[in-house]
Structures are given as structure tokens and as C-alpha cells.
PAKE-174296 format. One record per atom (N, C-alpha, C): residue number from 1; residue in three letters; atom name; x, y, z negated. Coordinates in nm, 4 decimals, padded with zeros to 6 digits. Example, Ala and Ser with C-alpha at 12.3 -4.5 7.8 and 13.67 -1.06 7.14 Angstrom:
# residues 2
     i    aa   at       east      north         up
     1   ALA    N    01.3190   -00.5690   -00.7800
     1   ALA   CA    01.2300   -00.4500   -00.7800
     1   ALA    C    01.3200   -00.3300   -00.7800
     2   SER    N    01.2850   -00.2250   -00.7080
     2   SER   CA    01.3670   -00.1060   -00.7140
     2   SER    C    01.2900    00.0030   -00.7870
END
This chain:
# residues 77
     i    aa   at       east      north         up
     1   MET    N   -00.7751    01.1053   -00.6949
     1   MET   CA   -00.7123    01.1557   -00.5732
     1   MET    C   -00.7443    01.0631   -00.4559
     2   THR    N   -00.7715    01.1275   -00.3375
     2   THR   CA   -00.7994    01.0537   -00.2199
     2   THR    C   -00.6912    01.0869   -00.1148
     3   ARG    N   -00.6367    00.9886   -00.0499
     3   ARG   CA   -00.5401    01.0083    00.0527
     3   ARG    C   -00.6020    01.0155    00.1811
     4   ILE    N   -00.5817    01.1264    00.2525
     4   ILE   CA   -00.6422    01.1504    00.3805
     4   ILE    C   -00.5297    01.1349    00.4881
     5   LEU    N   -00.5569    01.0531    00.5845
     5   LEU   CA   -00.4597    01.0274    00.6923
     5   LEU    C   -00.5200    01.0845    00.8273
     6   TYR    N   -00.4277    01.1501    00.8985
     6   TYR   CA   -00.4657    01.2090    01.0258
     6   TYR    C   -00.3842    01.1447    01.1385
     7   PHE    N   -00.4513    01.1126    01.2524
     7   PHE   CA   -00.3862    01.0486    01.3628
     7   PHE    C   -00.4007    01.1242    01.4861
     8   GLY    N   -00.3023    01.1104    01.5756
     8   GLY   CA   -00.3094    01.1743    01.7043
     8   GLY    C   -00.3314    01.3217    01.7023
     9   MET    N   -00.4280    01.3696    01.7880
     9   MET   CA   -00.4492    01.5146    01.7973
     9   MET    C   -00.4995    01.5747    01.6640
    10   LEU    N   -00.5553    01.4963    01.5780
    10   LEU   CA   -00.6001    01.5439    01.4487
    10   LEU    C   -00.4850    01.5795    01.3613
    11   ALA    N   -00.3705    01.5029    01.3661
    11   ALA   CA   -00.2495    01.5396    01.2998
    11   ALA    C   -00.1908    01.6654    01.3545
    12   GLU    N   -00.1966    01.6743    01.4851
    12   GLU   CA   -00.1446    01.7944    01.5465
    12   GLU    C   -00.2196    01.9212    01.5048
    13   ARG    N   -00.3513    01.9135    01.4985
    13   ARG   CA   -00.4385    02.0234    01.4692
    13   ARG    C   -00.4238    02.0639    01.3134
    14   THR    N   -00.4074    01.9711    01.2259
    14   THR   CA   -00.3900    02.0033    01.0848
    14   THR    C   -00.2428    02.0331    01.0507
    15   GLY    N   -00.1508    01.9937    01.1284
    15   GLY   CA   -00.0127    02.0102    01.0982
    15   GLY    C    00.0424    01.9134    00.9958
    16   ALA    N   -00.0310    01.8075    00.9733
    16   ALA   CA    00.0073    01.7104    00.8764
    16   ALA    C   -00.0409    01.5696    00.9189
    17   ALA    N    00.0396    01.4661    00.8809
    17   ALA   CA   -00.0004    01.3276    00.9128
    17   ALA    C   -00.0866    01.2795    00.7951
    18   GLN    N   -00.0776    01.3386    00.6802
    18   GLN   CA   -00.1566    01.3025    00.5612
    18   GLN    C   -00.1586    01.4117    00.4591
    19   GLU    N   -00.2530    01.4059    00.3725
    19   GLU   CA   -00.2609    01.4954    00.2542
    19   GLU    C   -00.3365    01.4270    00.1493
    20   THR    N   -00.3280    01.4751    00.0289
    20   THR   CA   -00.3970    01.4137   -00.0848
    20   THR    C   -00.4918    01.5223   -00.1407
    21   LEU    N   -00.6204    01.4804   -00.1583
    21   LEU   CA   -00.7227    01.5755   -00.2115
    21   LEU    C   -00.7773    01.5177   -00.3394
    22   ASP    N   -00.8053    01.6085   -00.4319
    22   ASP   CA   -00.8697    01.5653   -00.5593
    22   ASP    C   -01.0201    01.5625   -00.5367
    23   THR    N   -01.0713    01.4432   -00.5305
    23   THR   CA   -01.2163    01.4275   -00.5024
    23   THR    C   -01.2804    01.3491   -00.6142
    24   THR    N   -01.4052    01.3735   -00.6382
    24   THR   CA   -01.4890    01.2894   -00.7179
    24   THR    C   -01.5639    01.1953   -00.6259
    25   PRO    N   -01.6331    01.0989   -00.6688
    25   PRO   CA   -01.7122    01.0146   -00.5733
    25   PRO    C   -01.7883    01.1042   -00.4845
    26   THR    N   -01.7799    01.0852   -00.3588
    26   THR   CA   -01.8365    01.1727   -00.2592
    26   THR    C   -01.8787    01.0850   -00.1399
    27   THR    N   -01.9392    01.1464   -00.0397
    27   THR   CA   -01.9679    01.0769    00.0869
    27   THR    C   -01.8799    01.1213    00.1968
    28   VAL    N   -01.8836    01.0411    00.3063
    28   VAL   CA   -01.8097    01.0846    00.4237
    28   VAL    C   -01.8633    01.2189    00.4788
    29   ALA    N   -01.9995    01.2390    00.4742
    29   ALA   CA   -02.0529    01.3645    00.5227
    29   ALA    C   -01.9994    01.4846    00.4407
    30   ALA    N   -01.9991    01.4722    00.3128
    30   ALA   CA   -01.9486    01.5788    00.2239
    30   ALA    C   -01.7961    01.6074    00.2496
    31   LEU    N   -01.7214    01.4975    00.2599
    31   LEU   CA   -01.5841    01.5168    00.2917
    31   LEU    C   -01.5562    01.5809    00.4289
    32   ARG    N   -01.6371    01.5394    00.5251
    32   ARG   CA   -01.6257    01.6017    00.6610
    32   ARG    C   -01.6497    01.7512    00.6416
    33   ASP    N   -01.7481    01.7924    00.5791
    33   ASP   CA   -01.7768    01.9358    00.5591
    33   ASP    C   -01.6610    02.0078    00.4913
    34   ALA    N   -01.6042    01.9452    00.3927
    34   ALA   CA   -01.4917    02.0042    00.3141
    34   ALA    C   -01.3686    02.0133    00.4065
    35   LEU    N   -01.3424    01.9112    00.4853
    35   LEU   CA   -01.2275    01.9112    00.5739
    35   LEU    C   -01.2393    02.0152    00.6870
    36   LEU    N   -01.3607    02.0338    00.7331
    36   LEU   CA   -01.3783    02.1322    00.8401
    36   LEU    C   -01.3631    02.2742    00.7894
    37   LEU    N   -01.3943    02.2942    00.6611
    37   LEU   CA   -01.3700    02.4308    00.5973
    37   LEU    C   -01.2184    02.4482    00.5740
    38   ARG    N   -01.1546    02.3351    00.5388
    38   ARG   CA   -01.0110    02.3434    00.5089
    38   ARG    C   -00.9283    02.3545    00.6340
    39   HIS    N   -00.9742    02.2873    00.7449
    39   HIS   CA   -00.9078    02.2877    00.8704
    39   HIS    C   -00.9989    02.3221    00.9809
    40   PRO    N   -01.0318    02.4493    01.0028
    40   PRO   CA   -01.1302    02.4896    01.1047
    40   PRO    C   -01.0975    02.4461    01.2498
    41   SER    N   -00.9726    02.4154    01.2720
    41   SER   CA   -00.9305    02.3695    01.4111
    41   SER    C   -00.9880    02.2329    01.4460
    42   LEU    N   -01.0365    02.1574    01.3435
    42   LEU   CA   -01.0966    02.0262    01.3655
    42   LEU    C   -01.2402    02.0380    01.4149
    43   GLN    N   -01.3047    02.1533    01.4032
    43   GLN   CA   -01.4421    02.1693    01.4317
    43   GLN    C   -01.4828    02.1294    01.5760
    44   GLU    N   -01.3901    02.1554    01.6660
    44   GLU   CA   -01.4273    02.1337    01.8062
    44   GLU    C   -01.3876    01.9922    01.8570
    45   LEU    N   -01.3391    01.9072    01.7643
    45   LEU   CA   -01.2964    01.7712    01.7995
    45   LEU    C   -01.3971    01.6712    01.7478
    46   SER    N   -01.4070    01.5566    01.8150
    46   SER   CA   -01.4858    01.4491    01.7687
    46   SER    C   -01.3914    01.3426    01.7046
    47   PHE    N   -01.4321    01.2884    01.5979
    47   PHE   CA   -01.3501    01.1827    01.5320
    47   PHE    C   -01.4370    01.0954    01.4455
    48   ARG    N   -01.3827    00.9840    01.4108
    48   ARG   CA   -01.4477    00.8865    01.3183
    48   ARG    C   -01.3710    00.8834    01.1926
    49   PHE    N   -01.4452    00.8284    01.0882
    49   PHE   CA   -01.3803    00.8040    00.9584
    49   PHE    C   -01.3687    00.6596    00.9334
    50   ALA    N   -01.2591    00.6193    00.8654
    50   ALA   CA   -01.2412    00.4863    00.8096
    50   ALA    C   -01.2073    00.5028    00.6687
    51   VAL    N   -01.2745    00.4288    00.5798
    51   VAL   CA   -01.2560    00.4339    00.4383
    51   VAL    C   -01.2037    00.2935    00.3956
    52   ASP    N   -01.0743    00.3000    00.3399
    52   ASP   CA   -01.0045    00.1745    00.3031
    52   ASP    C   -01.0040    00.0768    00.4176
    53   GLN    N   -00.9709    00.1249    00.5373
    53   GLN   CA   -00.9540    00.0554    00.6631
    53   GLN    C   -01.0788   -00.0075    00.7153
    54   GLN    N   -01.1955    00.0436    00.6840
    54   GLN   CA   -01.3195    00.0005    00.7410
    54   GLN    C   -01.3908    00.1226    00.8004
    55   LEU    N   -01.4355    00.1079    00.9264
    55   LEU   CA   -01.5111    00.2253    00.9834
    55   LEU    C   -01.6333    00.2605    00.8926
    56   ALA    N   -01.6591    00.3879    00.8772
    56   ALA   CA   -01.7556    00.4324    00.7806
    56   ALA    C   -01.8539    00.5263    00.8528
    57   ASP    N   -01.9786    00.5265    00.8011
    57   ASP   CA   -02.0747    00.6249    00.8523
    57   ASP    C   -02.0933    00.7361    00.7528
    58   GLU    N   -02.1708    00.8393    00.7876
    58   GLU   CA   -02.1905    00.9625    00.7123
    58   GLU    C   -02.2269    00.9386    00.5650
    59   ASP    N   -02.3055    00.8349    00.5275
    59   ASP   CA   -02.3469    00.8136    00.3880
    59   ASP    C   -02.2619    00.7171    00.3127
    60   THR    N   -02.1477    00.6779    00.3728
    60   THR   CA   -02.0546    00.5860    00.2939
    60   THR    C   -01.9974    00.6621    00.1790
    61   THR    N   -01.9954    00.6014    00.0569
    61   THR   CA   -01.9406    00.6563   -00.0592
    61   THR    C   -01.7918    00.6483   -00.0606
    62   ILE    N   -01.7209    00.7495   -00.1006
    62   ILE   CA   -01.5743    00.7554   -00.1049
    62   ILE    C   -01.5377    00.7647   -00.2574
    63   ALA    N   -01.4859    00.6649   -00.3117
    63   ALA   CA   -01.4412    00.6685   -00.4552
    63   ALA    C   -01.3083    00.7288   -00.4655
    64   PRO    N   -01.2707    00.7841   -00.5850
    64   PRO   CA   -01.1422    00.8385   -00.6052
    64   PRO    C   -01.0411    00.7265   -00.5848
    65   GLY    N   -00.9291    00.7549   -00.5277
    65   GLY   CA   -00.8216    00.6561   -00.4989
    65   GLY    C   -00.8418    00.5914   -00.3681
    66   ALA    N   -00.9460    00.6247   -00.2928
    66   ALA   CA   -00.9607    00.5607   -00.1596
    66   ALA    C   -00.8654    00.6238   -00.0612
    67   GLU    N   -00.8431    00.5451    00.0459
    67   GLU   CA   -00.7684    00.5940    00.1594
    67   GLU    C   -00.8661    00.6233    00.2703
    68   VAL    N   -00.8630    00.7485    00.3242
    68   VAL   CA   -00.9583    00.7863    00.4283
    68   VAL    C   -00.8734    00.8243    00.5521
    69   ALA    N   -00.9055    00.7631    00.6674
    69   ALA   CA   -00.8379    00.7932    00.7876
    69   ALA    C   -00.9338    00.8604    00.8843
    70   LEU    N   -00.8860    00.9679    00.9473
    70   LEU   CA   -00.9625    01.0353    01.0478
    70   LEU    C   -00.9071    00.9895    01.1849
    71   LEU    N   -00.9926    00.9297    01.2596
    71   LEU   CA   -00.9521    00.8621    01.3862
    71   LEU    C   -01.0030    00.9385    01.5085
    72   PRO    N   -00.9143    00.9782    01.5929
    72   PRO   CA   -00.9638    01.0463    01.7181
    72   PRO    C   -01.0187    00.9351    01.8104
    73   PRO    N   -01.0838    00.9822    01.9164
    73   PRO   CA   -01.1380    00.8832    02.0158
    73   PRO    C   -01.0175    00.8105    02.0801
    74   PHE    N   -01.0417    00.6807    02.1031
    74   PHE   CA   -00.9379    00.6013    02.1655
    74   PHE    C   -00.9751    00.5655    02.3060
    75   ALA    N   -00.8845    00.5703    02.4012
    75   ALA   CA   -00.9077    00.5318    02.5392
    75   ALA    C   -00.8532    00.3911    02.5613
    76   GLY    N   -00.9051    00.3336    02.6665
    76   GLY   CA   -00.8520    00.1960    02.7100
    76   GLY    C   -00.9358    00.0884    02.6419
    77   GLY    N   -00.8806   -00.0337    02.6531
    77   GLY   CA   -00.9596   -00.1414    02.5895
    77   GLY    C   -00.8800   -00.2691    02.5849
END
């Protein structure tokens, strides 16, 4: 099981702050595709992924039990 966390406008669009998905080892790219099918309202938004609190790129492997956060763009500095 992988815990998915949504922040800001992503939580608003999905209607949830978090959910749990049954995943086998996968990549960020594959999870992104699955989440866009599950939550079509995310398709028009840009966001980044963090896996176990580390920013991740498209080919980062996500093992079962990982925590994955979807992060909206942040303003300020």
C-alpha cells in the first residue's frame, strides 16, 4: 500500500487530503498516469512529486509502503 498525500489546490481538486492505493513497485511516471485517470481534475494542474519526503523525478521507483506527496507550485521564497 502506498499513501498518497495531496496539498493545497490538489487536495481541493481530489476532495481528499490523502488516500491509500495498492501499488506494486512502480515509477512516478506510472503513478502520475494512474492518478490522472483516477482524478481527471488534476490534468490541468502542474505539480511535483516527493517520495518519502524527497523530491522525485519521473523515473524514481516507488516501493510498496512509500509515502508519496503531490506538491502544488509554491510562491514566495
